[in-house]
N, C-alpha and C positions, 0 to 999 in steps of 0.2 A: 504494500500500500504506500502511496505517496502522501506524506504528511501535508495537511493544508497549510498553505503559505500565509504568513503574517506580513502585512505590508511593511511593518517596521524592519523585517529581516533584510530587505534590499535597500532600504534608505539609510539605515543607521549603522551598517557594518563599517568597520574601519576602512578608510580610503588611504591608498598610498600617497596620492597627490590630488590636487584640484585640477581637473581636466578642462575647466572652462577657460576661455581666452581672456586674458587681462586686457582691459581697454579703458581709456579715460574718456572716450567720446563715442557715443552710439547714435546712429542715424538709421531710421527704417525699422522694420519689424519682420519677424517670421511668424506665420500663422500655424499653430499646432492644434490638432484635434485629439483629445483624449477620449477613448471609447472604452467604457468598462461599466459593468452593472453594480460595482461596489463603489459607493460614494466616497468612502475613505481613500480608495486608490486615487481618485481625482485630487483629493486634498493633499495627500502626501507627495504625489507626483509634481503638482504645481509648486509645493513648498520646496522640493528638492531642486527644481529648475528655475526658480524665480529670479535668480541673479545671474543666470547664464547668458552670455553674449556671444553670438556667432557671426563672424565676418562683420563686426561693427553693428549688429542689429540685435535687439532684444527679442524675447519670445512672447507671443500673445497666445493665451490658452482659450480653447473652446471645448465644450463638453457635450458628450452624448452618452446615454445610459443603456442603449440597446443597439443591436445591429440595424434595425429598421430606422431608428432615430438618426443613426450616423449617416446612412444612405440619404435620407431626406435632407440632412444638413448639407452634405456635400453636393447634392443636386442644386442647391441655391448658392453655394460658395465654391468657386473653382480656383481660389487662390491659396488653398491649404498646402503648405510645404510638406508637412509631416503628419502622419496619423499614428498614434500609439494605441494599438488595437488589441483588446483582450480576445482570446479565442473562444472561451466558453462563456456564453451569456444566456440568452433565452433558450438556446439549444447548444449541444456539445460542439457544433461546428459553425456557430453563428459568425464568428470572426472570419473564418475562411470564406463564407458566402459573401461577406462584405467586401473582401478582397476581390472576388470574382466580379461583383457589381461595379466596383470602382474602376476596374480595368476594362471590362467588356461592355457594360451598359453606360456608365457615365463617361467613359473614354478619357479618364484622368491619367494620362501617361506620365506627367511630370511628378505628381504627388508621390512622396516616399512613404513606405509603410514599415513599421516595426511591430511584429506580433509579440505579445506577451501572454504567458499562461501560468496559472498556478497549479495546473493539472496536466503535466507534459505527456502523460500516457495516452491522452485522447487523440493527439495528433503528433506523430513522430517527427522530430526536427528535420531529419535528412530528407524525407519525402516532401515535406512542406516547402523546404528551401528549393527543391528541384522543380516542383509543380507550380509555384506561385511567384509572381513578380513582387518580391518583398526585399527589404534591405537587411532585416535581421529577425531572428526568432529566438527569444530567450525565455527561460523560466523566471518568474518574479523573484525566486530565492537567490538566483545567481547575479542579479543586477545590484551591485553597490552603486552608490551615487556616482562614483568616478566612472564606472563602466557605463552607466546610463547616459551620463553627459557625453562621454566619448562616442557612444553610439549615435546620440542626437547630432553631434557635430558632424560626424561622417555622413549621416543621412542627409543633413541639410546641404552640405557641400555637394553631394550627389544631385540633390534637387536643383541646386544652382547651376551646375554644369549642364544638366539635361535641359533646363529651361533656357540657358544661353544658346545651346545648339538649336533649339526650336525657334527662338527669336531670330537667330541668325538665318535660319531657313526661311522664315516668314519675310524678313527684310529683303533677302535676295530675291524671293519670289515676286515681291512688289516691284523691285527694280527691273526684273526680267519682263514682267507683264507690261510695265510702262514702256520699256524699250521695244517690245514687240508690237505695241499699239500706239506709236508716237502721234498718230493723227487723231486718236480718240480725244474727246473733249477734256477729260480729266488726267491726261497722260503726265503733264508736268507736276500736278499736285500729287498724283500717285507715286511718281518717281521720287519726289522730294520726301514724301512720307516714308518711303522705303529706305532712303538714305538715313533718316533719323533713327528708324528702327534698327537698321543694320549696325550703325555705329554704337548704339546703346548695347546691342547684344555682344559686340566684339569685346567690350570691357566689362561685361557682366552686370549691366544695369537694366532696370525697367525702362521701357521706352517712354520718356517724358521730355519732350522738347519740340523745337520748331526749326524749320529751315526758311530763311528769309532772303529776299533779294529786292533790289531796286527795279521797278518796272514802270512802264509808261503810265502816267496818271491822267487826271482830267484836265491838265493844263494849269491848274492853280498851284500845283506843287510837283515839279518835275522830279524831285528827289525822293518821292514817297517810297517807303519800304513796305512790302507786303509779305504776309505769311503764305508761302507756297506749299508747305507741307508741315504737318504737325502730328504728334502722337500723344497718347495719354490724355490728361485733362486739358491739354492745349488744342485738342481736335476741333472744338467749335470755332476756333479763330482762323481756320483755313480760308484763304481768299480775302481776309480782312487786312486793313492797314495795321502795321505793327503797334500803333498807339492804342488799339482796341484791347490789347492784353493788359494795359493799365498796370505795368510793373516797371518802375523806373530803372531798376538794375538790369533787367533783361534788355530794355530799349538801349541803355547805355552800352552794354556789352556788345550787342549786335552792331550798333553804329560804329563803335571803336574798331571792331573786327573788320567791317567792310572798308572803313577808312584806311586802316593800317595794312590790310591784306595779310594778316598773320593770325596764328592761333593764340588763344588766350586761355591759360589754365589757372584756376584759382582753387581755394579750399572748398568753395561752395558750388561752383559750376564750371563748365567748359564751353568755350565758344570757338568753333573751328571755321577756318576760311576754306571754302571750296572754290579753288581758283580755276579759271578757264581763260582762253585767249581773249575773248571778248565779253565774257559774262562771269560775274562772281556772286557768291552766295555765302551766307553765314549760317552755321548750324549751332544752335544753342541747346545744351543738354543740362538737365538737373543732375548733378552727380553727388552733391552733399559730402564730397570727400575729394581729396587730391588724386589725380590720375598718376599711376606709377609710370616710370620711364619706359618700361617694356610696352605698356598699353599705348603710350604716346607714339612710339615707333610704329606699332600696329595700325593706329589710326592714320598716321601720315602716309603709310603705304596704301591704305584703303582709299584715302582722299585723292592721291595722285592717280590711282587707277580709275576712280569713278568720275574724275573731272571731265574726261572726254565724253562719257555718257551724258553728263549734265549739259555739256555744251551742245551735243546733238539734240537732246530733248528740248532745250531752250530755242534752238534754231527752228525746229519743227513747230514749236509752240507759237513762234512769231508768224508762221504761215497761217495758222488757224486763228490768230489774233483778230484778223480782219473779219472773220466769220462770226465772232462773238463780242467784238468791241465796236461801239459806235464811233465812226471816224471823226465826227464833228466834235462831240463832247468828251471823247476818250473814256466813256463810262460803259458798263455792260449794256449790250443791246438786248433785243427781245429774246433771242436764243439763250444768251447767258443768264439773263434775269429769270427766265423760266427754270433753268437749272438751279439757280440760287434759291428760288422759292422751294423747290423740292428738298434741297440740302438743309435749309433752315427748318423746314417742317419735320424732317427725319431726325435732326439733332435735338429737337425739343422746341415746341412752339407755344408754351404755356402763356407767354406774355407778348408774343410777336404778332404784328399785323403787316399785311401787304397793302400798299397804297398806290393808286394811280392818280396822277395830277394832270388834268387836261387844261391847257392854256386856252382860255376863252377868246374867240375871234382872232386866233393867230393868223388865219389866212388874210385878214384885212391888212396886217403888217406886211406880209409878203406882197400882196397886190398893190398896196398903196405906197410902200417905201422901198420895195425891192427885196429879192431873196437874200442879198448880202446882209442887209440890216436884220432880216429875220433870223439868219444864222447867228449873228452877233447877239441877238436877244436870247436865243437858246443857250449860247455859251454863258451869258451873264446869269441866266436863271440857274444853270448847272453850278456855276461857281458859288452862288448864294446858297444853294441846297447843300453843297459840300461844306461850305463855311459854317452853316448852322447845324447840319445833321451828320456831317462826314464821320465823326467819331462814334456815332450812335446808330447809324443805319447804313445799309447798302443802297446805292443809288444807281439807277440805270435810265436810259432813254428807250422807251418802248415803241414809240411811233413818232410821226413827224412833229407833233406838238404835245406828246404825252410822255411824262416821266413816271418812273416807278421807284418805290422805296420799300425796304424791309427793315423793321426795327421794333422797338418796344412800343406797345400801345400807350404807355405813359408819356412817351416822348413825341410820337407821331400823332398828334391830336389835330382836329380841324382848326382849333384856335391857334396852335403853333404854326400851322401852314398858312393860315390867313395873315398872321403877323409877317410872314416872309414876303407877302405881296403888298404890304402897306406902302413901302417906298418904291419909287419908280426905278426901272432898270435902264442902264446906260448902254445904248447900242449905237456905235459910231457917234455922230453928233446929236443923236436923238435921245431924249429922256422919255421913256415909254412907261406909262402906267397900265399894268395888265392885272387881271384877276384870273382865278382858276376854279375848276370844279373837281371834287375829290370822290373817289370810290375806295372804300375800306373793306378788307376781309380779315377777320381773325383767323390765323393759321390753325389754331386749335379746333376751329369749327369747319375746316375744309379738308380735302383729301390730301394724300401725300404726293399726288402727281402735280408737277409744276404747271402743266397746261391747264389742268382742272382748276387750280388755284387762280391762275390768271383769268380764266373764264369767269370765275366768281367775282373777282374784283371788277372786271369789265361790266358785269351785270349791275353791280352797285353803282358804278360810274354812270352808266346809261340811265339808271333810275334817277340819279342825282341831277342829270341834265334836264330831266322832265319836271323836277321839283322846283316850284316857283317860290317856296318859302325858305329854302336853305340850299347851300351849294355842296352838300356832301350826303352820302348814304353809306351805311354799313350793310354788307351782304347778309341776307337772311335766306334760308332755304325756300321760303314761300315765293321769293322773287324768281328763283330759278323754276319753281313749279309753275308760276304764272307764265313765264316765258315759254316753257315747254308746252303748256296748254295752248298758247297763242300759235306756236309753230304747228302743233297738231291740228288746230282749227284751220290754219292756213293750208296745210296739206290737204285736208278734207275739202276745203273750199275749191282748191285747184282741181281735185278729182271730180267733184260734183259739177263744176263748171264745164270741165272737159267732157263729161258724160251727159251734158244738157239737162241737168236736174234743177237749175235755177229757173225761177218763174218771174214773169212780168205781170204785175197786177195794176189796176187803174182805180183812181178815186175821181169821180165826176166833179167838175167845177160848174157852178150854177150862176146864171145871170139873175141879179136881185129883182130886176124889173119884170122879166118874162117868166121867171121861175123855171126856166128850161136849162138843160145842160148845154153849155157852149164849148166844153172841152173837158179834158181830164189830165191828171198828173200820173205819169208812169212811175210805179214804185217797185223796186226790186225785192223779191222774196226768195228766201233760202229754206226750203222745207227740210225737216229732219226725218231720218228713216223711221224713227219711233213715233212720229207724229209731232205736230207743232212746227214752229219756225224759229230760226236763229234771228235774233233782233238785228235790224240794220245798223243800230247804234254800235253793235259789236263787230260785225263783219265788214262794214263799209270802211271804217278807219284802217282795218287790217289789210283790206284790198288796196287801199290808197298807199299805205306804208310799203307794201311789197311790190307795187307797180302793176299788180294784176288788174287794177281798176281800169287801166287803159283798154285791155282786151274785153273786160266785162262791159265797159262803157260803149264800145263799138257794137257789142252784141245787143245791148239795150236799145241803141239807136236803130239798129237793123230791125228789131222786133217792133219798135214804135212805128217805123215806116210801113212795115208789113200790116200792122193793125190799121193805120190810116187808109191804106189801100183797100183792106177788107171792108172797112166802114163805108168807103166810097162806093164799092160795088153793091153794098146793101142800101144805098140811097142817102146815107148820112155824109154829105159832101163838105159840110162846113165846120165839122168838129175838129178842134185842134188837140194836139198832145204835147204836154210839157215834159221835158227830159232833163234830169239833173246832170250837171257837168262838174267834174272835180279838177283841181289844179294839175295833177299828173297828166290828165288828158290834154290840157292846154299846152303843157310842156312837150308833148309828143310832136315831133317835127311835121307829121302828116295829118294833124288833127283836122284842120280846116278843110283840107282836101278830102279826107275820109267822110266828113259830114256832107259835103256837097255831092260827092260820088254816090252816097247812100240815097239821098233825096232824088238824085237823077235816075239811079238804077230802078227804084220802085215807082218812079213817075208820080210822085205826090207833090201837091202844091207846097212850095217852100214856106208860105205864110201859115200853114197849118202845123208846122213844127216849131216848137218854142223851146229854147234852151234856158234852163234855170241855173243861175249862179248865186253863190252866197257872198256876203261882204268879205269874209275871210279869204275867199279865193281872189277877189279883186285886190285886196291889200297885200297878198303874198307877192305878186309880181304884176303891178298895174299895167305896165307897158305891153307885156305879152298878152294879157287878157284883153285889153282894149283894142289892140291891133287885130287880134283874131275875131273878136265880136263885130268889129266894123266891117271886116271882109265878109263875114257870114250874113250880116244884116243887108249888105249891098246885094247879096244873092236873093234876099227876100225872107230869110229865116228870122223869126221873132226872138226877142231876148227879154227875160224877166229876172229881176233881182229878188232872191229869196231871203227870208230872215232879216229883212231890212230893219235897222235900228238896234240890232243885237251886237254887231261887230264894231261899232263906234268908228265907222269909216269916215274919211274926209268927204265933205260935200262937194269939194272940187272934183273928185273922181266921179261923183254921181253925175255931174254936168258933162263930163267927158264920155261917159258910158253910152253906147247906142241902145238905150232901153226902150221897151214898149210897155212894160207892166211892172208894178211894184207889189210885192206880197207883204201883207202885214203879218208879222210873226204871231204864232198862237200865244206866246207869253203876254203880249199886249191885249189880245182878245180875252184871255182868261181874267184879266184885271179890269175889264171894261165897265163892269157894273159897280166897282168900288168908287168911293169918293176920289175925284180927280184921276180915276183910272183910265178914263177915255181920252185924256189929253194927248198922249203920245200917238195913239191910233188916229185921232182926229188930225193931228199935225201931219202925219204921213199922208193921209187922204188929201189934205189941202196942198201939200207939197206936190203930190202926183198931179193934181189938177193944174197947178201953176206950170208944171213941166210938160203938160200935155200927155200924161201917161195914164193908163188904166190902173185901177187898184183892185186887189183881191185879198180878202181876209181869210186866213186858214185857221182851222181848229174851232170853227163855230159849232157849238153843241147845244145851245139853248135858244128858245124863242126870244128871250130877253136880250141876249147878245145880238141876235139878228136885228132886233128893233133898233138898238143903239147904232149899229153899223149902218143900217139903212138910213137913219137920220143924218149920219155924217155925210152921206152922198157916195159911199163906197159902191163900186160897180159890180163886183162879183164876190162869191163866197165859196168856201170849200170846208167840209167838216162832217162829223157824224150826224148832225141834225138833218143832213140831206142824203148822204150815202157814205158807207164805209168803203175802204179799198176792196176791190173785188177782182176775180179772175175774168178773163176776156169773155167767156160765155155769159157770165152774170152781167157784165157790162152791156153786152148787146141786148139782153133782156130788159135791163134798166132803161136804156135809151128808147127801145121800142115802146115801153110802157109810158114814157114821157110824151111820145108822139101822139098818143091817143087823146 
């Protein structure tokens, strides 16, 4: 029988000597995991090793009390240098199963393992050493403090060597990958990160450092130094200016290294000059100790060999520079900014926002003062953006007059951006006062894809352009949902129009004196498959925005002429049809020609076709509209102005327009019975008489409204009191009924 071991037996036996390494200065830590189901073993092991220092680093202890608990801990902590593992715990071979899981399941190849047992008979030492990847296997009774410490030191040194080899392999792989993909977007940054990792591994350090170089900036500071590669906790600063690290010592060391073109070794850190014929870089490493002479020689050999590779990568990077840097402002262009969005999102975007800044009416500067002044204005805006936000945000030019920024939401606020545009910008001899519209997107609320984030910011920007109360918007999911709904609705509209599913309905217009129909207004209807109709207030603006209204308008005009011809064949030869016309139709180069051709093709009297325009159409581009209408009127086509009084148009344009009829908007008709409610309607009627125009009131729904309108001297009416909009078959029946 093997006697049960007392923990005191291996801790307090006489030691020949203290095997710990004497040191006056310790930097860093080794992480140790003690796994044993006996709590006292944890206590005495920690007590025995509490003052041990290995390679200048102290030991940090973690504890697990079963094999299952140990595996779960290691699953979440991959930085454990050494595991002190009991063999017999919840089962006789629990420790051996943990070893298998560490190597096979968790793939922790670096971590070293020391097996300990108080019952050696359960697992023979020779077979365990052969079958398992462990450093040592001892009974607890034979481990004096001296032997335990010696075993610990040997195992940690083994861990350090294995880890150095693996880091060396990772660093080389990064350099090889970058060299094999020089034209890839991140080749220079990947190569630089590989250099940092490789040098750190050569001298047995964790990779914590940066590689920096002077690169072309936005023109405001030609000597700017940027972080091209980084490892460890410096990784978030890749592609940032050196000042973003906010560490005066690092900034000083790197500047000194680049200026003197020499290596700098200190007790705290190491800064290495990576020299090339035309390009130089500085590699800063956290060492927290002095570098030995042998390691210095090793580093110098490595630097001399890698310099050629760095030169080649830099040259190739210059070739792709034009594809990712805006040539005017020397800031990231749309492609690079999209990548920066993705990088920022992946590195952590808890407080970050993306912003698009759209310069309002920038085209006026180009058109009025010339493109050179416009370019100088863009450079001036860039310089002010860099001056105010360069240390806190990444800045790019995304479009002709659109800038992008990525930074903290606490810094990039609408108020801070507005303050940027308070003072005028100097462009050539011009002092230009401009303002802007902003779109914001919180990166924590968007996807990890750079293009998707950019799409979200553009959605917010476009919404801000339509907001008359403020000049910014933050992206919200419902904005995209609404946009998707509009696009889906537009697709359906295109399909239904192509498949001839749209309908043209008509609302009769009545002469107040004869009480007979003298015409009708053509109204577009879009039936839904499930029944009902999509409101014109929804789909007409969508059709106008997309340009589809030009095709639809031509179809409506054709249907109206066909209906006029049909009514003529039925004996109703003097009924007119009014057709609404939108601004995109007027801008169509063949609009006038198409209207005249349609009237000619169907051989209808030109005076029976009336084109209705709104005040907003006239005010959009008066010259184009007036010119087209005059040409059409000379052919005999009538013109009416709809919604008169709503758009606040200039009366001077009213005098220039070739009008035949004025329509009183339903908004004035609705208020006509209220005190002073008839004043505007009456003014419109009187104005029409003075100008020799007919007047028609729309939206008449009550006898009382009709009575007031009749008293004013209005000529014609249109509304539910007389007839609702109806399909063409119903229209024919309505007209026939009136003839009786």
